[in-house]
N, C-alpha and C positions, 0 to 999 in steps of 0.2 A: 303105424306107430306115431303117437302124438309128439310134436316138436316141443322141446323145453321152452317155457315162457322166458322171453328175453329179460324182463324185469327181474324175475327170480334169479337168473344167472348173475345179473349185476349186483343184486343184494348179497348173494353168496360170495362173490369175488370181493366185495367191500368188507365183509366180515373177516374173510381170510387175511386181507391186508391189515386190518386193525389188530388181529391176533399176532401177526408177524411183527408189527411195530412194537407191540407190548412186550413180546419176548425179547426183541432187540434192546429195548430200553432197560429191561430188567437185567439183561446181560451186561450192559454198560454200568449200571448202578453197582453191581457186585460181580467182579470178574469170576469166570467159571473155574471149577476145579479141573486140574489136569491129571490124567491117569498117573498114579504113583507119586503124585506130588501134592503139596498143600495148596491152598488158595494163592493165586498170583498176587503179588504185593501191589498196593495202591501207590501210584507215583507220588513222590513227595513234592508238595507245592509250598513255597515260601511266600508269605505275604510281604509286600513292600509298603512301607508307610509313606503317606504324602509328606511333602516338605512345605514349609511356609516361609514366604519372603515378600518384601515389597516389590511390586512389578509396575513398570511404566506401561500405561494403557495407550493403545494406538487406534487411530481411525485409518481406514484404507481408501486410497484414491488412485486414479490413473492419470498419467501425464506424458509429456513428450520432452525430448531433449532438443536444445537449440544451441547454436554456436555462440560462443562468448563474443566473437567478432565475425562479421560477414561482410566481405567486400567484393563487389562486382568490378572487374577490370574492364575498362572501356577505352576505345580510341577517341582521343580528344582533337586530333587533326586528321585531315584527309591524306591518303597516300596508299601505296602498295605495301603490304606487309613483307618486310625483308627477312627477318629472322625470328625464330621462336627458341628461347633459351632455357627451357625446362622440360622435365619429363612429366607426362600426365600423372596426376595423383601423388606427386612427390612433395616433400617438405621444402618450403621456401622460407627464407629469412627476410626481414625488413631491409629494403635497399637492394635486393637481388634484381638484376636486369632480367626482365621477362620477355619483352617484345621490342623490336625495332621497326619503325616505319621509315620508308625511304626519306632521307633528310635533304636531298638536293634542293628542292624548292624552298625550303625554309632556311637553308644556308644562304641562298641567293637573296631572299627577302631580308635577312639580317644584314648582309653586306649593303644592300640598297638603303636600309634604314640608317646604317652607320654613315654612309655618304651624305644622306640628307641631314643628319645631325651635324656633321662637320660643316656643311654649307650654312646651316642655321647659326652655328657658332661664329662663323666668319661674318655673317650679316649682322649679328649682334655687336661684334667688335667694331664693325664699320659704323653702324648707326650710333654707337656709344661715343665714338671719337668725334663724329659730326656734332652730336649734342653737346659735348664738352667744349668744342670750339665755339659754337654759337653762344653758349652760356657765358663764356668769357667776353665775347665780342659785344654782347648786349649791355655789359656794364659800362662800356664806353660809347654806347649808342651807335655802334658801327653797323648793327643789324636791327631789324624790326622785331617786335614781339610776335608777330605773325610767323616769321621764319623760325623762331624758337619753338613755337607751338608745333609747327610742322615737323621739326627734328625730334621733338619729344614723342610725337605720335609714331614716327618712323622707328624709333628705338623700341617703343612698346610693342609694335607689331612684330618686329624682329625677335624680341624676347618671347613673345607668345608662340612664334613659329619654332623657336628653340625648344620650348616645353612640349609642343606637339611632336617634334622629331624625337625627343627623348622617350615619349610614350610609345611612339611607333617602334622604336628600337626595342623597348621592353617587350612589346607584343611579339615582335619577331623572335626575340630570345626565348620567350615562353613557348611559342609554337615549335621552335627547334628543339627545346627541351622535351616537349610532349611527344616528339618522334621516338624517344626512348622511354619505355614504360617500365617502372620499377615497382617492386612489391611494397605496399604501404604497411604491411603487418607480417608477423610470423604466422605460419599456418600451413594447411594442406591445400594445394592448388588442384583445381579440376582439370579435365581435359581442355585442350585449346579448342575454342568454338569456331575459329576461322583458320584455314590452312595458309601456309606461306604462299605469297604471290597474289593473294586476293586484295581487291581494293577495299579499304576500310575507311570509316568516317566520312563517307561521301554525303549521305543525306541525314545520318544520325550518328550518335556516339556508339559505334559498333561494340557489342558485348564480346569480349575476347576470352575471358576466363573468370572463374570465381575462386576466392580464397576464403577459407574458414579457419578460425582459431578455435581449437577444441581443448585447450589447456589453459584455464578451466573450461567447464561446460555448464550451460544453464539448464535447469529443469523447471518446466512450467506445468502447473496443474490448477484446477479450479475447485473451490469449496463453496458450499451453499451459504447463503446469507445467515440462516439460522445457526449453522455450525460456527460461523465466524463470531456471531454475537455470544454464543455460549462459551467459546474458547478464546475470547479476545485476549485475555491475560497471558495465554500461552503461545500466542502467535506474534510476538513482538521480536524484532530483530535486535536482540540484546546479547546474543552469543551464549545464552544459557543452554543447558543440556536439553531442555524441552524444546529448544529451537532447532535441534538437530534431528533430521528425519532420515529414515532408512528407505532404500528402494532396491528393487530387483528388476532385471530385464525380463522380457516376455519369455515364458517357458522355464524360468528359474523359480525355485521354491525358497531359496535362502535370500533373505533381505540383508545381504552382507556389505552393501555399499552405503556410505553416509554422505549427506549433503546438508548445507546450512541455509536456512531461510534468510534471504538478504533483501527481499522486496515484497511488499503487499500493495496491491492496486488501491488507488484512492477513490475508486468509484465501483458501484455494483452494476454488472451487465443486466439491464432491465429485461432483456429478452430471455435470459436464462436464470436470473436470480442468483448468479454466482459471482465470486470475487477471485481474481487471478492472483496466484502465489508463485513466487520464483525462488528457487534454491540454486546454490552454487556447488558443483562437484569438482574436485581437483583434477580428476581424470588423469592421474599420473602416468599411466601407460599409453594414453591417447587411443585406447581401444574402443571407446564409445564415440559414436558419430551423431551429428544433428539429425533429428527426425525419428529417433528410436522411441518405441513405446515402452513405458516403464510403469511398474506397480509401486505405489508409495505407501509407507506407513508413517503417519505423523503423530507424535506424542500428544495426548490430550489430558494427561493427568497421571497420578500415581495411585494404584490400588494397594492399600496398606494390608499387610498380613494375608496376602493371597495364598490359596491352597493350590499346589501344583502336583501333577502326577506325570509319569512317563507317557508321552504321546502315543507310543506304540501299544500301550495297554488298553486304550479306548477302543471299544467295538461299536458297531452300528447295525441296527436292524430296523424293521418297520416301526418299532416303538420309539426309535431315536437312539441316542448315544448312551452307553452304559459301561460299567466296569464289572468284572467278576470278583467275588470275594467268597469267604467261607464263614458261616455262622458258628455259634457255639456248639452246634450238634454236628459239625464237620460236613455240612451240606453246602454245596456250591450255590450261591445266590447271585441274583442279578441286581445291580445297584444303578438305577437310572440317574444320569447326571446331566447337568447343563455345562457344556464346555465353552471356555472362553478362548483367548488368543494363545498362540504358540509362543514359547519363550525358550530358545536354544534347546530344542528337543523335548521340552516339557510342555504341558498344556494346563492352563488355568482352569480350575473347576469352580464355577460360580454358584452351583447349587447341587445338592445331593450327596455330598461327602464331607465328613468331619475330619479334623486333623488326626484323630486317634483311630480312624478306621482304615485298616489295611486293604490292599487290593492285589490281585494276581497280575504280575507284570509280564512274565514269560511262561511258556509251557502250557498255555490254556487252549491250544488248538483242538484237543479232544475233550474238553470240558464243556458242560452245559448246565444251566440252572436246574437244581434238584438232584444233581449227581451226588452220591454219598462218598465222601472222601475219608471215612473212618478206616483205621487200620484193620485188616482182616483178622477174624477171631482165630486163636490157636487152640481153643478148647475142643476136645473130641465131640463130634456130632454137631458142631456148630460151624 
């Protein structure tokens, strides 16, 4: 028995599939009759009309957050770390005591400097008295001019020693003060970098901790030189609405946070052709931290009388984005569009839709272009 030709089998299978698809399409275009019943009703579809309003247009960029203030806490004198007076990652206030370095050496140096200062003061008093005595004596020629000059030099040297002693005492007081380290700003402190009992400040100013102030927070991003030149009028720090930009964190869709441009770099980075922009975000909850990646929408102008549709009504296929509508003959049609930016759940349509053209917003899951949405006939035999 001759085996069936493989090519013929594939052709037969293809014809069968085409016939099945045709029957299926006809079935969807006109719902079938049910035994003992009339034709199934076609679902009612209401057309939604587009809305028209002025819309602020945005350009999108990426940026990072940076601390409003950033301070590295370092040891300024040598000694063993006696105490650590904070919890890692806690909030600290300006003036809070953070670290204490053993003060004994610096207490002793201060006492020594005070003693030297007292000795210098005594020497000044003595040489001053000698100078006054010789000055009076020279008026009666009781002493020589040479002796007066010697007394004057002695007084000047004693006074210079007094100034040096005062400076030495001031240095000793500063070193003693540096043995206690206080927070210079309000902010969040890092973990302690050095444990208690370790020698710090021996060969360098040992890094002990870092404090960052995140209320407010800076946001930095770069724009191209060409964009800057085109939008120069809208990128001025004048507090206008166009100077307020929106941003979202990584993984978020809603650009619900606002910041204000407060700085534009005065030079162009020649290696990248970009200009650095800085914004300020209040960060009222303190939940944003430095180093976060953010997506930015910056206003670039206003589109007058923009046409908007519900974003969920827009569909996408290989031909691009489109809306479904119904023509005068109640046939579902495909309306190719060009979609613009999203605005609070709506989407700007820049091409392909007029204000008086309705679209199907919901209930289109089982609809397709070419489907007949005419009400079923109630006449016998039809």
